[in-house]
N, C-alpha and C positions, 0 to 999 in steps of 0.2 A: 671337414668343413671349409671350405675356401675364406681365408680371413680377407676383410675388408682393408681399404686402404688405410684407415687410421690403426686397426688392431694391427694390419703387417707393420706400418711404421715404429708401434711399441713393442712388438716382438723383435725387431732389429735392436731396438735400443736393449731389451732384455739380453740378447746374446751379446751384446758389445761389455754390458756390465756385467755378465756373470764371468766373461773370460777376464776382466779385468779385476773383478771385486775379491776378497777375500774367502774361502773356503767354505764358512756359513754363511755368511752374505748372497754367494754364489748360488748355493742350492736354493735359499728362498728365492731369488730371482730366477731361478730356473723351473719354481712350482708355477709363478706368474705365468712364466711364458708357455707352460705345459696348457693351462687353463686357457691361454688364447686361442689354442688350437681346438677345444672342445666346443661342440655346441652352446648354445646360449641355456642357460638355468635357469628355470620358472619355477618357482616354488608354491606349491597349493596348500594355503593356510586355511585355519577356521575354526571354529569351536568343535566340540564332539556332535556328532548326529549330523552335522552340516548338510553332508551331501558329497567329502571333499574325495575320496576313494572312488565314487561314482563318475565324479566328474575327470578324474584321472584317468577312470577306463575309458570314456568317451574320448577324450582327448587323444590316448594312444591309440584307440581303436581295437582294443581286446579287452575281456574281462580278465585281468589279471592280477589288480589290486583288490585285495578282501575287504569285502564292505561291512563285516561283522567283526566286533571288538576280539582282539587276540594278542598274543604277544608282538605279531608283527605290525599292529596297527600302533604302537606305543613307543616305536623307535621310528627314526627317520628312514622311508624308502627312496633309492635312487632309480629311476627307468632310464635306459638309456638304449640307444640300438645297438644290436648285437647280430653277427649272423647267424647264430644260434642262441635260443633260449636258455639262460644259465641265471640261477640264484645264488649270489656269494654273502654270506653273514660276516661283515667285517668288525672283527673285535678293536676294542679299543687298545690294543698292543700291536695292533696294523695286519694281524695274522687274518687268514680268512678260511671259511667253512664252506663248500660246496653242497647244494642242496638242490633236487628234482621239484619241479612243479608237481601241485599236488594231482587229484587224480580228476580235478574240474578246471586243469590249466592254469592255476593261479599260483600265487605265492603260498607257501605252506603256512598255517595259523601258528605252529609249532616251530621255533626255529632251530632246536637243538643246542641252544647256547644260553647259558642263564643270561636274562635280559639286560643286568647290571652289567655284562661284559660286552654287550654290544654297542658299537659307535654307529655303524648304519646297515643297512640293507641293501645291497647293490644288484640292480636287476636289469640284464641285457637281452632285450624283446626283438624279435623280427618284426619290426613296425616300420615301415616307410615313415610313418610319421613324427619319430624318433631321429630321424636323420641328422636334423637341424636345432633340433630342440631336445633339451634333456629334462624331464619331469621330476620334481623332488616332492614325495609326498609327505605332508608333514604330520604328527603326530596330533591328535583333536586337544583344542584349549577347554580346559575346565569348564564347566557352567557356572562355576561364579568365581570372579576375580579373588577370592582368599586363598583358593587353592594353587598354592604358587609354588612349586619346588626351589628350595634354597639355592640348587646349582643352574636353573634356568636363568633365576633371578640374578645371580653374579655374573653370567653371561648377557642375557639381555638387560636386564634393569640397569647395571651399570652403564651400557652404551644409551640406553635412554636418559638416565641422568645426566650425561655428560652433552646430549645434543640437548636436552631440555632445561638444564639448570635446577632439575626437582628429583628426587628420588623417586621411582615408580618400580614396577616389576610387571614382567610379562605374564600373563595368565596363563603359563602352559600346566597340562595334565600332571601331577605330580609323579615324579618317576623318571622324568625325561632327563637323560644326562647331558653333562657338558659338551659332548662330542657330537650330539646330536643337534642342540641347539648350534653351535658352531658349524654343521652341515648346511642348517637353514640359512643362517646370515653368509655363507658364501655365495646365495642365489643373486641371480643378478636381475630379477624381477618377480613379483610376488602376484599372486592371484587371491584374492580373499573370499573365501565361501559364506556365506550367510544365509539362513532361512526366516523366512517371517518379516524380520527387520533387525537393523544393527541397535546393538545396546551398547551400554557404555563402556563396557571391557571388552567388547568387540572394538572399539575405536582405538582402547588403551594397548589392545595385541597389536592390534596393526600400525599403533606408532611404534610398538616396539619393534618389531620385523624391521620397518623402514630405518629404525635406529642403528639396528645392529646390522644392515644390509650395506651393501656397495654403495658408495656415493651417488651415482646415476639412476641405481636401483631405488635409492631411497626419498623417491619424489612422487607426487600423483601421475607424471608423465610416464611411470612406466611401473606403475601397480593399478592393477583392475581389480574391481569388485565384482561378484557375481552372487545374485539372489538365486538360490537353489529351490529346488522342491516346489516351484509356482504352482503347481497343479493342487497344492494343498491350501491354497488361499481361499478355494471357492469350495461349496459342500458337492459330493457326487461326481459326477461326470461333465459337470458346467466347465464353459471357457473361462479361463483362467486370465486370458491374457487382456480383457479390458482393466481389471484389476492390476495385473502384474506390471503393465507398461507403466503406469502413472506412480507406483509403489516404487519402482526401480529410479525412476526419476526422481521422487522425494528421496530417496535414500542417496542417492549422487550426491545432491545437493548437501545431506547432512556429512557426506565423507568427501565433501569437495577438496579439502585440505589434505587429503589421503590418499584418494585413487584418482585417474582419470575419467572413470566411467563406471557405471553399475551395468550389467547386462542380466536380464531374467532369462532363466533356463529350465525347464523341465528335465531336471537330471537323469532319471530312471527311463525316460524316451531315448535321450540321448545316447545313454548306455547300451540300451537294448539294439537302437538301430545301428550305432556304430560297430559293435561286437558282434553283431550278426545274429544275435540270441532269438529273434521270431523265425521259427522255422516255417517249412511249406505246411507241417499238419498245423501249427498253431492257427497259420492263415486260413485254412480251410474248415478250422473250429469257428474262428470270427465269422467267416462267410455264412456257414448254417444259424449262427445266432443272428447274424442279418438278415435272415429271410423270416424271420418270427415277426409277428404285429408290432408296430411303432408302439404302442402302449405298454405291451409286456418286455420291449427293451428298455423303453423308459425306466418301468418298475425294478426290472434287474439294475441297473446302472444308478440307481438310489443309493444303493450302500454294497460292501463288498460282501455281506452275509446274503444279500438278496442275490447278488451277481454269482455267487458260488452255491447257494442252498436251493434256488428256485429251480422247478422240474423245467428242463431245456432239451434239446436235442443233442447235447456236448456234456460229456461226464463232467465229474466237479472236479476231479483232479485237474483237468484240461483248463477247465474255467479257472481254476485256482493258481495255475500257472500263468495266464494269462494277463491275470491282475498282478501277479508278482513281475511281470514283466511289461506291463504297460501302466498301471493304475487304473482307476476310474476313468479317468480324462482320457486316457490314451486309448482302452478300448472303446470308450464312446466314440473318438474321434474315427478309430480305424472302421465300427460299424458304420459310421455315417459314409466314408467314403465306399464300402461295400455295397449298402445300399444304394448310393447312387451311379456306381459304377460295377455291377455284379461280377464283370469279367476282368476286375482290375488284377493284374500280376502282383505277384508277392515282392518282388523288387521293387514296384513302382509303390506300393502302399508302405514298405520301409522307407523308400525315399520321403514321402510324403510326412511320414512319422519324423522323421530326423529334422525335416524344414518345420515343423509344427513345436518342435522341443526347443527352440532358439538356440542350438548349437551353431548353425551356421553362421547367425551375428556374432557369437562368441569368437569363432574362428577369425572371422573379419576384424573384429576388434583386436584380437591379438597379434593378427597380420599386420594391421594398420599401426599399433601402438607398440607392438614389442620388437616383431620379427625383421621388420625391414628396417628399425632402428639396431639391429644387433650390434653391426660394427661399433657406432659410438658408444651404445651400453657397455660393451666389451673392453673398448679402449679405457674408457673411463674408469670402469673397474678395477682395471690393471694400473693405471695411474694411480688412481686412491691406494692400492696394494702396495705399489711402490715407495709412494709418500709415507705410507705408515712404516715400510720398511726402512727408510731414509732417516727416520725420525726416532727409531731404534735400534740399528742397528751400532754393535758392539765397537767395533773399528769407527775412528773419527774417518778415516779416510774412505771407507764403503761411504758412510752418510755423506761427504762431501761430492763422491763421484756418481752418486744416485741423486742426488739433490741438481747437481749441474746438468746430466743428461735429461731430467725432466725439464727443467728450464728451458734447454735449448730446444726442444722438442715442441714444448706449448707455444714457441713464438712461431711456430710454421702456419702460416694462413690455414691451412685445413683443418689445424686442430682448434681454430676460433669457435668451429661449432660445439666444441664440449663446453666452452666459456657460456655460450647463447643458451645450453641447456641447463646448465647449471642455475642461470640467471631466471629462465624461464621457471625453474623450480622453487626459487626464491618466492616468485610471485604467487606460483600456484599454490603455494602452502599459506599465504597470506604474511609472510615473513616482511615481503617489501611489497606495498599497496599501490596499485597503480592504475589510472582511469581504465574504465572497460574496454574500449576500443583498443588503447595501447597494450592492455593486456592479451587478448585476442589476437593482435599482429605478432606482439612477441609470440606465444603459443603457435602460431602456423609458421613462424621464423624457425622455430626450434624444431619442430615434429614433422614438418612436410618436405619434400624434397623437389616438387614441381615448383619453378619460379612462379608458373602464372596462378598456380594454386595460393602461393604465400603471400603474391600480390595481389589478388582476386581479382584478376584479368584474365579470365580464360580464353579469350581469341585474340588477345595481343599480340604483335609480331615482336621478335627479341628487343630491337631497337627500343619499342615502346617500354617494353618490361625494365629494359636498362633505366630509362628515364625513371621509370616509377621506383625502381631501387634506390635512386639518387636521392629523389625527393622523400622517401622514408627515412634514409640515412639524415638528410636535412631536418627533417621533423623530430629525429630522436635526439638529433645534438642540439638544437633549439631548446627541446624540454630540458635536457641536461643543465643546460646554464642560466635556463629562465625560471628557477624559482622551485625545484625540484629538491627535496632531501638529500643529503649526501647516500645515503642508501639507494634512494631511486635516481641520483645523479649515477652511480656506479653503474646499475642495471643499463641505463640509458647509453653510457659510453659502449657497453658491450653493444648492446643492440645496432648503435649506431655504425660500429664497425663490421657486425654482422651483415647489413643492407649496404654497405660499403663494398664489401668483399663480393656480394652477390651481383651488386651492378658492374665491379669489372670484370667478373666469370660470363657476364650477360654478353657484355661488350666484347670480348674476346671471341665469343662465338660468332657474333655479328661478323666481325673481320677474319 
């Protein structure tokens, strides 16, 4: 992965600090340095049976993560790019045991190592989707907030208490060890998956993830909600999108202090389409059913039992497989497409199924809100890690060395972007209230790259954009000294400098 300009500067800081620090601190700094060279880590979190592993398979483009409960679903599984498929069970003592994929090409349900000894499962996959993204599949959260393992509470609950000033715990499934929880906390962004609607312990769990994760990942700007299984919101094969869209928007309001957006997805369709599970024989079976009278099709699609049990020109086993791959909604959608276009090719049908699954919008949202900001996210994560190291280094000389290096780097104009992101995080979580127009302007400055989009002047020439940036900087400076609270004033000064630097860059481009 090619490092961006911000993370490249942090990498240089790490190289210099590791060369000058004592042995123990140097090794910790080198660990941070190695992480900078890795792809962005995104943790997929959520309660049991929420559809996390199905979503992982859709994102990876392979049906490789088991969706049924087993040993491997009770530990953290890290999916990363590799030149060959490989499964390594990483023990808590650091040793590894390699396993082959099972007969279906998936991570085996039995790991061959007692679960208590497993830190995480490391899976290398030959999928181009993982070249710039590492996906961390987390164990499911318990169905009730009372089932909390003492060890998970110690890891995440302590972080939440420190961040919020009150004692709480993350509702992890019992039995998840400290190493697994630590692997989750190392992720730089979080996708939280839920079905039907968020509950109080969903919010609690997401807060715990945020409190335990990296500084810039621990805010709504780098956390995303996914409303999964939206096809189950309506009966039979009815279209769920008229319900799913408003429900997702409603849940986004409920989680507005925790996630940037909530995207509805039919996870089963997304997995089937992206993992290439729908075969030519499956499509031909759908084509045969599509030739039945409309009334008979409607009756079959009213329930799973009727779809698989009614007399039809397709074998029961094949129809059962179709339901397992598509669900009733997906089957109904496919039949409608084939009825309208009898010669529709298999590949075209799969593309239509992917489109209606909602996965393209999820990918676009991830690209807009996580991937393209990976440089700032990774730089912010690394600086947070170095700040923690500076605060806990055993040697006072190492502490001073790291603090001085960090302070020098943060004085660089380019790194003001990190301060803008942190200010946006404070406002997005409600810690610092701002008038609505100013909140939106700050979010644009923190999350967009195009000056025209930041300033909402899509057709303006560079000189006009530079003038608009100066005007924005002036507005924020006036706000800072004109009645804002101390916290609001601190945010306003950060934003003022952000627009001032933007105007300088625009004027440099003009000249």
